[in-house]
C-alpha positions as CSV (number, residue, x, y, z in Angstrom):
1,X,220.0,-36.9,107.9
2,X,220.8,-33.8,105.7
3,X,222.8,-31.0,106.5
4,X,221.8,-27.5,104.8
5,X,223.9,-26.0,102.5
6,X,222.2,-22.6,101.2
7,X,219.3,-24.2,99.3
8,X,221.1,-27.4,98.9
9,X,220.5,-30.3,101.2
10,X,223.6,-32.6,101.4
11,X,223.1,-36.3,102.8
12,X,225.3,-38.2,105.1
13,X,226.3,-40.4,102.5
14,X,227.5,-37.7,100.3
15,X,229.3,-36.2,102.9
16,X,230.9,-39.8,103.5
17,X,231.5,-40.0,99.6
18,X,233.3,-36.5,99.4
19,X,235.7,-37.4,102.2
20,X,236.6,-40.8,100.9
21,X,237.3,-39.1,97.4
22,X,239.6,-36.8,99.4
23,X,241.1,-39.8,101.0
24,X,241.5,-41.3,97.6
25,X,243.5,-38.0,96.3
26,X,245.7,-37.9,99.4
27,X,246.8,-41.7,98.7
28,X,247.2,-40.9,95.2
29,X,249.5,-37.8,95.9
30,X,251.2,-39.9,98.4
31,X,252.0,-42.3,95.5
32,X,253.0,-39.8,92.9
33,X,255.5,-38.3,95.7
34,X,257.0,-41.6,96.0
35,X,257.0,-42.2,92.3
36,X,258.8,-38.8,91.7
37,X,261.3,-39.4,94.5
38,X,262.2,-42.7,93.1
39,X,262.6,-41.4,89.5
40,X,264.7,-38.5,90.9
41,X,267.2,-41.1,92.8
42,X,267.3,-42.9,89.7
43,X,268.1,-39.8,87.3
44,X,270.8,-38.9,89.9
45,X,272.7,-42.2,89.0
46,X,272.9,-41.0,85.0
47,X,276.1,-40.2,83.9
48,X,277.8,-39.3,80.5
49,X,279.1,-42.7,80.3
50,X,276.2,-44.8,81.0
51,X,273.5,-42.7,79.0
52,X,274.9,-39.5,77.3
53,X,271.7,-38.2,75.7
54,X,269.5,-38.8,78.8
55,X,272.2,-37.0,80.6
56,X,272.1,-34.0,78.3
57,X,268.5,-33.6,78.7
58,X,269.0,-33.7,82.5
59,X,271.3,-30.6,82.5
60,X,268.1,-28.3,82.1
61,X,265.0,-28.0,84.2
62,X,263.0,-28.6,81.4
63,X,264.7,-31.6,80.1
64,X,264.5,-33.1,83.6
65,X,260.7,-32.6,83.6
66,X,260.8,-34.1,80.1
67,X,262.3,-37.2,81.6
68,X,260.2,-37.4,84.8
69,X,257.1,-37.3,82.5
70,X,258.7,-39.9,80.1
71,X,259.4,-41.8,83.0
72,X,255.9,-41.8,84.8
73,X,253.9,-42.3,81.5
74,X,256.4,-45.8,81.0
75,X,255.7,-46.7,84.7
76,X,251.9,-46.3,84.3
77,X,251.6,-47.5,80.6
78,X,254.2,-50.3,80.5
79,X,254.8,-51.3,84.0
80,X,258.5,-50.5,84.0
81,X,260.3,-49.6,86.9
82,X,262.0,-46.2,86.8
83,X,265.4,-47.6,86.7
84,X,264.6,-49.7,83.5
85,X,263.0,-46.7,81.9
86,X,266.3,-45.0,81.3
87,X,268.0,-47.3,79.1
88,X,264.8,-47.5,77.1
89,X,264.4,-43.9,76.7
90,X,268.5,-43.4,76.0
91,X,267.8,-45.9,73.1
92,X,265.1,-43.8,71.8
93,X,267.1,-40.7,71.7
94,X,269.9,-42.4,69.8
95,X,267.6,-43.5,67.1
């Protein structure tokens, strides 16, 4: 069975594929939101004593975004937790 769309005919299978794709996007958005919330929680724990260079970066919005993006990449590529990323980034900033 196909649904007419102007000159296009869209099969029921294609419609189901599209809705499954939308579900996947929603799932990925939920995961991203959860990850960003965890990153925020961990970055709130940063002080001038435990990670002074990271703390300096966090004082501006662009610095926060940079830190957040670095942590997202480290979580995805290296499999680290957000809390484990912070000392690694601090060490990189010292060098």
